[in-house]
N, C-alpha and C positions, 0 to 999 in steps of 0.2 A: 503494500499499500504505500501511497504518496502522503505528504503533510499537506497538499493543497489540493483542491479539487480538479477534476478532470476538464471542466467546462470554463470558459471563460465569459466575461459579462459584455453586455452589448455596448458599443461605443456610446461614450457621454455619460454613464453611470458613475456612481461614487466610487466604484471599485475596478474601474476600467483597467488601470495599470497593475492590479494585481491579481492572482487566481482566488476564487471563491474559498474562503477558510472552511476547513473541514469540520470545525467545531464552531456550533452556533448556540452559545448559551442563552437561554430566555429567563432574565431576572424578573420572576413574577412578584409582585407585590405581597399577595395574599400567602405565597409560599416563604417569603422572607420574614413576613411579619404575621404569623398565624394566630397570635393572640390579640391581634387588634393594634393599632397605630401607637407608637410610643410618643413621648414629647417631641416636638418638631425637631429641634437640634440633635437629638439623639438618633431621630431617623434618618436625617441627612447625614449624619457622622457614620452611621452603620453603613448606609448606602455608597457613600465614598470609600469606606474601607473595604467594602467587597470590589467595587471597581477597581481599585489600586491593586488588591490581590489577585484579580484575575489578568490584569495587565501584566503583572510580575510573572504570572504562570504563563504567559504567552498567548493569551486570548486576544484577538484583534477585531472581533465583532460581537456585539452585545445586543441583544433586544430588551427593552424595558416594556413592560405588561403590567398595567393597574386598571383594573376593570371596577374597582370601588370608588375612587376619589373623583373628585370634580377636576376641570381643566387647570385651576389654578395651583391646586396642590400637585398634581401630576407635572406641570411645567416646573414647579420648584424642585421636585425630585430629580427631574431630567438635567436641569441646571448643575444640581450638586453632583451627579453622575459627570457630566461634562467638564466640571471643573476638576474632578479627581483623575479624569482619564481622557486629556484633551486629544489624544492621537487615536484613540479608540473610535471604530464605525460603530456609531450608536443609531440603532433603529427603534422608532416609537411604534408600539402597536396601536393601531388605529389612529385616532386624532391627528390626521394630517394638517390641520390647521396650527398644530404647536411645533411643527417640525423646524420651520425657519427661525421662531422666536427662541428657540431653545438650543440651536446649533445642532441639531440631529442630522444625521447622514441621509436619513430616508424614513420610510414608514412601511409598517406590515399590515397588510388588510385582509379581513376575512370575507367570506362570500356574501354577508349581509352588510358590510361595511360600504363606505364611499367607493363608487367605481374607481378601477385603476385610472381610466381616461380622464375623469374628473381630478384625481389626485395628481395625475402628471402635468395636467394643465395647471394647476395650483402651486406645484412644487418645482417645475421646469425640468429640463432635460438631463440634469446631472444628479438629481436625487435617486437614491435606491428605493425601489418600490418592489415588494414582495406580495404574493398572493397565495392564501391558503387554499387547498383543494383536496378533496375526499374521494373522488372517483375518478375513472377513465374520461367521462364527459367533461367534468370540470378541468382536468388538464389539458384537453383539446381545446376548449374555449380560452383557456388561460394563455395559450401559446400565440392567441391574436391579440392578446392585450398589450399595451405599453409598460411592461414590467421587466424587471430585470432578473428575477429567479422566481420559482414555484416551489411551494412547500406542499408536501403530500403526508396524509395520515389520516387518522392515527395508525401506525404500523402495528403497534401492539397495545393491549388494554392499558389504559392509563387512569390514574386516579386525580391527576392535575385539574382536569377539566370534567365538570359533569354533564356538558351538552355535546358530548363527542359524536361524531358519524361512526358507522359501523368499522370495525377493524379492517383493514386492507391486507395485513401480512407481507411478508416479503414478496409475494407474487404481484401485489399491487405496486410495490417500488419498481419491479421489474417492468411492469406494463407501463407506468409513467415514465419510465427512462426511455423506452422505446417510442414515446409519443413527444418528447421534446428535447430540445438541444439546448434549453436553457439550464442554468445551474439548479439542481433538484435537491431541495432540503427536507430530509424525512424527519418525521415528527411523531411522537405518541409513543409512551413506554420504553424508550430506548435507554438501555444501560450500560456500563462498561463491559458486561459479557456478551451482550447481542450487538453491540455496536458494529463489530467487524463484518457480521452477515448482513447488515442493513447497507454497510457501504459496498460489498461485494454484490449485492443486489442491484446497485446502479446509482445510489445516493451520492451526490458530490460532497453532502455536509448532513451532519445530525444534529438536530435542535433538541437541546437538553434542559430540563427544569429540574425536577426533583433530585435526578441523579448528582446534581451539582449543588443545588441550593436546599436541599431538603434538611430535615431535622438531623442533627448529630452528624453532619457533613461538614468537612473542610471544603469550600468552594475551590481555594487555590489547589490543593491536593488534587482533589476530583478532576479538575480541569487539566492539570499536568497528566494524570492518567489517562485520560481521554486523547490527549494530543500525543501521547506516546504511541499510542495505537497507530496512528497514521504515519509514523516515521519508518 
């Protein structure tokens, strides 16, 4: 296996000059703060500490996902992350209107979020835009959109989201690989143990939440372990 993805990005995107990273951590607010929001300064200090740990571990791409708070709090969180990791490619889940104001590199969209075409018009040609897909038809349609990468999943059963689509398995990753030349990010139930099989099925990158940010885990050590797989 190689340390970087096999597919390059379209011209004009935020990562054009670099291959797509093999590891795509998703810093999910609910996962990091499972017992509710701490005092604001403690919250931002913790987010910044995580960003610095991941940078030191070799992570170059990070998505921030917060489905609970309003735009003001999410923007403050992202600004804290950006301050701690200025060189990180930082992607915001949904909320494209906050991307420019917070210095994010781009946005990740779901099937029910703002359309990729509208997001591209809002953010411009150099923003990184990703789109979640859950079946073959959605992958086919995604290839026609002005996006930079496609996420496919859930590959395996996951407890991180309660509204997940049916599990697609490794066969679903293989089918998605055959349907697109865009960088393919596999997500859903991916662990250190099954990540190599996901990559071998055709994924360019694996998106990981609980296997890095879950309880009793060291994000830095976990990220290093995942990155070691692709060397």
